C-alpha positions in Angstrom: -13.8 21.8 15.3 -13.6 20.2 12.3 -16.8 21.5 10.2 -19.2 19.9 8.6 -18.0 20.7 4.9 -14.0 19.8 6.0 -15.6 16.7 8.0 -17.2 15.9 4.4 -13.9 16.6 2.0 -11.6 14.0 4.5 -14.7 11.5 4.5 -14.5 11.5 0.9 -10.4 11.6 1.0 -10.6 8.5 3.5 -12.9 6.8 0.8 -10.3 7.4 -1.9 -7.6 6.1 -0.1 -8.9 3.3 1.7 -10.1 0.7 -1.0 -10.3 -3.1 -1.0 -7.0 -4.9 -3.4 -6.6 -8.6 -4.4 -2.9 -9.0 -5.1 0.0 -6.8 -4.7 -0.8 -3.3 -5.9 1.9 -2.2 -8.7 1.3 -5.8 -10.8 -2.5 -5.4 -10.3 -2.0 -1.6 -11.5 -0.6 -2.8 -14.5 -2.9 -5.6 -15.3 -5.2 -2.8 -14.9 -3.6 -1.2 -17.8 -3.6 -3.7 -19.5 -7.3 -4.2 -19.2 -8.2 -0.9 -20.0 -6.2 -1.2 -23.2 -7.4 -4.2 -24.4 -11.1 -2.9 -23.8 -10.0 0.0 -25.6 -9.1 -2.2 -28.8 -12.2 -4.2 -28.4 -10.4 -7.6 -28.8 -7.6 -9.5 -27.1 -4.3 -8.0 -28.4 -1.9 -10.0 -30.5 0.9 -8.4 -29.1 1.7 -6.4 -25.9 3.9 -3.2 -24.5 4.2 -2.2 -21.5 6.7 0.4 -20.4 7.2 1.1 -16.5 8.5 3.6 -14.0 11.5 2.2 -11.9 9.2 2.1 -9.0 6.8 0.2 -10.4 8.9 -2.2 -11.6 10.9 -2.6 -8.7 7.5 -3.4 -6.6 6.0 -5.9 -9.4 8.5 -8.2 -10.4 8.7 -10.8 -7.1 5.6 -11.2 -5.7 2.9 -13.6 -6.6 0.0 -12.9 -9.1 -3.5 -14.0 -7.2 -5.2 -16.8 -8.4 -2.0 -18.5 -10.7 0.7 -19.7 -8.5 3.3 -17.4 -10.6 5.4 -14.6 -9.6 5.9 -11.7 -11.6 4.4 -9.3 -14.2 4.1 -11.3 -17.4 1.2 -13.4 -16.1 -0.3 -10.4 -14.3 0.2 -8.5 -17.7 -1.8 -11.7 -19.8 -4.5 -12.1 -17.2 -5.0 -8.2 -17.7 -5.8 -9.0 -21.7 -7.8 -12.3 -21.3 -9.9 -11.6 -18.1 -9.3 -8.4 -16.7 -12.7 -5.8 -16.2 -11.4 -2.2 -15.7 -14.5 -1.6 -13.7 -13.2 -3.6 -11.1 -10.1 -1.4 -10.4 -7.5 -3.0 -7.5 -9.9 -6.3 -8.1 -9.1 -6.2 -11.9 -8.6 -9.9 -11.5 -10.9 -11.4 -9.6 -12.5 -13.5 -12.2 -8.9 -15.5 -13.0 -9.5 -19.0 -13.4 -7.2 -21.8 -14.2 -8.2 -21.9 -18.0 -7.7 -18.0 -18.1 -4.2 -18.8 -16.7 -3.5 -21.7 -18.9 -4.1 -19.3 -21.7 -2.4 -16.3 -20.1 0.7 -18.8 -20.2 0.5 -19.4 -24.0 0.7 -15.5 -24.4 4.0 -15.6 -22.2 5.2 -18.4 -24.2 4.5 -16.9 -27.7 6.6 -13.9 -26.5 3.9 -11.3 -26.9 4.6 -9.7 -24.0 7.5 -6.8 -24.0 8.1 -4.6 -20.7 11.1 -2.2 -20.5 11.5 0.8 -18.1 10.2 4.4 -19.5 13.0 6.9 -19.7 12.9 10.3 -19.7 10.1 10.4 -16.9 10.3 11.9 -13.6 7.0 10.4 -12.1 7.2 7.4 -10.3 3.8 5.9 -10.7 3.8 5.5 -14.3 2.1 2.7 -16.5 2.2 2.8 -20.1 0.2 0.1 -22.2 0.0 -0.4 -26.0 -2.2 -3.3 -27.1 -2.2 -4.4 -31.0 -3.8 -6.7 -33.0 -5.1 -6.8 -36.4 -3.2 -4.0 -37.4 -5.0 -1.9 -35.0 -3.5 -0.5 -31.9 -4.9 1.0 -28.1 -3.0 2.7 -25.9 -3.3 3.3 -22.0 -1.5 5.2 -19.6 -2.1 5.0 -15.6 0.1 8.2 -13.7 0.6 9.4 -10.5 -2.1 7.2 -8.8 -2.6 3.4 -9.1 -6.0 3.7 -10.9 -5.9 7.0 -12.5 -6.2 7.3 -16.3 -4.5 10.1 -17.8 -4.6 8.9 -21.2 -6.2 6.4 -23.8 -6.4 5.8 -26.9 -7.6 4.1 -30.3 -5.2 4.6 -33.3 -5.2 8.5 -33.8 -8.3 8.6 -31.8 -8.0 10.5 -28.6 -10.2 9.6 -25.7 -8.7 11.1 -23.2 -5.9 13.3 -22.1 -5.1 14.6 -19.1 -0.9 14.1 -19.6 -0.5 17.9 -19.1 -2.0 18.1 -15.6 1.2 16.8 -13.1 1.2 13.5 -11.6 -0.5 15.4 -8.7 -3.6 17.4 -9.6 -5.9 14.7 -8.8 -5.1 15.0 -5.4 -4.5 19.0 -5.5 -8.8 18.9 -4.7 -7.6 17.4 -1.2 -7.9 19.2 2.2 -4.8 19.9 3.6 -4.1 18.1 6.7 -1.6 18.6 9.5 -2.0 16.2 12.4 -3.7 18.2 14.7 -6.8 18.5 12.0 -6.2 14.3 11.9 -6.8 14.2 15.0 -9.7 16.4 15.9 -11.5 14.4 13.0 -10.6 11.6 14.0 -11.6 12.1 17.5 -14.6 14.4 17.5 -16.5 13.0 14.4 -19.7 11.9 14.8 -19.5 7.9 15.3 -21.8 6.8 12.0 -20.0 9.0 9.9 -16.6 7.3 10.6 -18.1 3.7 10.9 -17.4 2.9 7.5 -13.5 2.4 8.7 -14.6 -1.1 10.4 -14.4 -2.4 7.0 -10.8 -2.7 7.3 -10.8 -4.3 10.1 -12.8 -6.9 8.7 -11.3 -7.5 5.9 -7.5 -7.6 6.5 -8.1 -9.4 9.7 -9.5 -12.2 7.6 -7.0 -12.1 5.5 -4.7 -12.8 8.5 -6.8 -15.8 9.8 -7.0 -17.5 6.4 -3.1 -17.1 6.3 -2.8 -18.8 9.5 -4.5 -22.0 8.0 -2.6 -21.4 4.9 1.1 -22.0 3.5 1.8 -18.7 2.2 5.2 -17.0 1.9 7.9 -17.1 4.4 5.0 -18.3 7.1 6.0 -15.5 9.8 2.6 -14.9 10.6 1.8 -18.4 11.5 5.6 -18.7 13.0 5.1 -16.1 15.4 1.4 -17.4 15.9 3.4 -21.1 16.8 3.8 -22.8 20.4 6.9 -23.0 19.8 7.5 -19.1 19.3 5.0 -18.3 22.2 7.1 -19.8 24.6 10.4 -17.9 23.5 8.3 -14.1 23.1 5.3 -15.1 25.2 1.2 -15.2 24.2 0.6 -11.5 24.5 -0.7 -8.2 22.6 2.6 -8.1 21.4 3.2 -11.1 19.8 -0.4 -11.2 18.5 0.4 -7.8 16.7 3.3 -9.1 14.9 1.7 -12.4 13.8 -1.7 -11.1 12.5 0.3 -8.6 10.9 2.6 -10.1 9.2 0.2 -13.2 8.5 -2.0 -11.1 6.3 1.0 -10.0 4.6 2.3 -13.6 3.9 -0.9 -14.0 1.9 -0.8 -10.8 0.3 2.4 -10.8 -1.0 2.5 -14.6 -2.2 -0.3 -14.0 -4.5 -3.4 -15.6 -2.4 -6.9 -14.6 -3.6 -7.7 -12.8 -0.5 -8.7 -8.9 -0.7 -7.0 -6.7 1.9 -7.7 -2.8 2.2 -5.4 -0.9 1.6 -4.0 2.7 2.6 -3.0 5.0 -0.2 -2.1 2.5 -3.1 -0.8 -0.3 -0.9 -2.1 -3.3 0.7 0.8 -3.7 3.1 0.2 -0.2 4.0 -3.8 -1.1 4.7 -2.8 -4.0 7.0 -0.1 -2.5 8.6 -2.6 0.7 9.8 -5.1 -1.8 10.3 -4.4 -5.0 12.5 -2.1 -3.6 15.0 -4.9 -0.8 16.1 -7.4 -4.2 15.9 -5.4 -6.7 17.6 -4.7 -4.0 20.6 -8.2 -3.2 21.0 -9.4 -6.9 20.9 -6.7 -8.0 23.1 -7.5 -4.9 25.8 -11.3 -5.1 25.3 -11.8 -1.7 23.9 -14.9 -0.4 22.8 -16.3 -0.3 19.0 -16.6 3.2 19.1 -13.0 3.6 20.5 -12.0 1.0 17.9 -13.8 3.3 15.2 -11.6 6.7 16.1 -8.3 4.5 16.2 -8.6 3.2 12.9 -9.7 6.3 11.8 -6.7 8.0 13.5 -4.1 5.8 12.1 -5.4 5.6 8.4 -5.5 9.4 8.1 -2.3 9.5 9.8 -1.1 7.7 6.7 -2.9 9.4 4.3 -1.3 12.8 5.7 2.4 11.4 5.5 2.2 9.7 2.0 0.5 13.6 0.6 3.9 14.8 0.8 6.1 11.5 0.6 4.6 10.4 -2.3 2.7 7.2 -3.4 6.3 5.1 -4.1 9.5 6.2 -3.1 12.7 4.3 -1.8 11.5 4.9 2.0 9.5 1.4 3.0 5.6 2.2 3.3 6.0 0.2 6.6 7.3 3.1 8.4 4.9 5.4 7.4 2.0 2.8 7.8 3.1 1.9 11.2 4.0 5.5 12.6 0.1 5.6 12.0 -0.7 2.8 13.8 1.6 3.7 16.3 -0.4 6.9 16.8 -3.8 4.5 17.3 -2.3 2.6 20.1 -1.2 5.4 21.8 -4.8 6.8 22.2 -6.3 3.3 22.4 -4.1 3.5 25.8 -5.7 6.7 27.1 -2.9 9.0 25.5 -3.9 12.7 24.9 -2.5 14.4 21.4 0.6 15.3 22.9 1.5 12.0 23.5 0.2 11.2 20.0 2.8 13.3 18.8 5.3 12.0 20.9 4.6 8.2 18.8 5.2 10.4 15.7 8.8 11.6 16.9 9.9 8.2 17.9 8.7 6.2 15.1 10.2 9.3 12.7 13.7 8.9 14.6 13.7 5.0 14.9 12.9 3.5 11.5 13.7 6.3 8.6 15.8 4.8 6.3 14.1 1.6 6.1 15.4 1.0 2.7 11.8 -0.2 -0.1 14.0 -3.1 -2.1 10.6 -4.3 -4.2 7.3 -5.7 -3.0 7.8 -9.8 -2.0 7.6 -12.8 0.3 10.2 -11.0 2.6 7.9 -7.8 3.0 6.5 -9.6 5.9 9.6 -8.9 8.0 9.9 -5.3 7.4 5.9 -5.1 8.8 6.5 -7.1 11.6 10.1 -4.6 12.3 7.8 -1.4 11.2 4.5 -2.8 14.0 7.2 -3.5 16.9 8.8 -0.1 16.3 5.0 1.2 16.6 4.6 -0.9 20.0 7.8 0.3 21.0 6.8 4.1 20.4 3.6 4.0 21.7 4.8 2.7 25.2 7.6 5.3 25.8 4.6 7.8 24.4 2.3 6.9 27.3 5.7 7.5 29.5 5.9 10.6 28.3 9.3 10.2 26.6 10.2 11.0 23.0 13.1 12.0 21.1 13.8 15.6 21.1 14.5 18.4 18.7 18.5 18.4 19.4 18.8 14.5 18.2 18.6 13.9 14.6 15.4 15.3 11.9 13.4 15.4 15.0 12.2 18.9 15.3 9.7 20.6 17.6 6.8 20.7 15.7 6.1 17.2 14.9 4.3 18.2 11.1 8.1 19.3 10.2 9.4 16.2 11.4 6.6 14.6 9.4 8.1 17.3 6.3 12.0 15.7 7.2 11.1 12.7 6.6 9.1 12.8 3.7 11.8 14.7 1.8 14.4 12.2 3.2 12.0 9.5 1.3 11.0 11.6 -1.4 14.1 13.1 -2.9 17.1 12.1 -0.3 16.8 8.7 -1.5 16.7 8.8 -5.0 20.1 7.2 -5.5 19.2 4.5 -3.0 16.2 3.9 -5.0 18.0 3.6 -8.8 21.0 1.4 -7.1 18.0 -1.0 -5.3 17.0 -1.5 -8.6 20.2 -1.9 -10.5 20.9 -4.7 -8.3 17.5 -6.1 -8.1 18.0 -6.4 -11.9 21.5 -7.6 -12.5 21.9 -10.7 -10.4 21.5 -14.0 -11.1 18.8 -16.2 -9.5 18.7 -20.0 -9.4 
């Protein structure tokens, strides 16, 4: 049984990690940092220098920026300076309007924005912004978390300096989780204490439904939801899961001004942890309490895995998030804790190694791959079938299996990550 104090810690952890976001998290985090530097400067900057870690740059290059009809970092940076409000956090650009976009274009055309890699750092999530105007300068640095400021200065006056602390220091206070603890929390917590998780359903399902009505990204969600596709794949829970999940991603990656509920700094992870569970619950007429517990299990599993993987890595986030949704679906199917562990092992055995090659509209395809595997893993788990410890990286201990996954993603794929970025930055696009 989880004690009341532990429950409070876990609830606080979920509330920190599961938050609303508009647009892809990485360019939005850059815009947030620009907004803070601009506010510190006290005037609109004439010059903006942005220094980024490779993972931030990779995930910010190819996505639409909400309310702009444009792709990439420059317009996000410009809007962060023009209309960004740091108190909005990951909704920093929600006040965007056509006039601000036009002003942002002028700032870009004036070549006032300089974007470069930050060398000599190990932190995978690092954003440094230097704003200058009328001979004055202000600096803001985000590190270790998409909204975690570690340094703020105006001229020589240092207003905040937490750079000496390790990037994970902010997470050191978090309760140490295991899959067993995650499961017990989701199953035994008083329902009113975790009812807030339903907001993930409200935001992410709304994003998918709005996407069905628009023309976003590659329109994978609409395609999967179409009559022609249903004739081939059927009109069933499986196709509903694929269409809703990919539709929400279509809208988000295309830059729609539509909020989603993120998980561990990623909107796509929040979508993937939410919508397969919601769709299964609704299609199979599960109770509100069952849905709440399933969503809690899904989202907290993602948080648990990301604690050791890190916020950004070479491993596609949908691998982690779909593992969470597979747990939630397994529970909704009537699965036990043991069967939930089977689902986790099946997921790890199947799609470990899926690379992250940046945030972009085609992420919808990866989410669809992830959640299709989530359903398959849950189905196998309910038949008491799981990949065994004599196969690949799976261990009898489910937590050790998770550590094997995160070691591959956080350390083993570092060279892959560098190569992916090299390919992305060197190719010529017509």
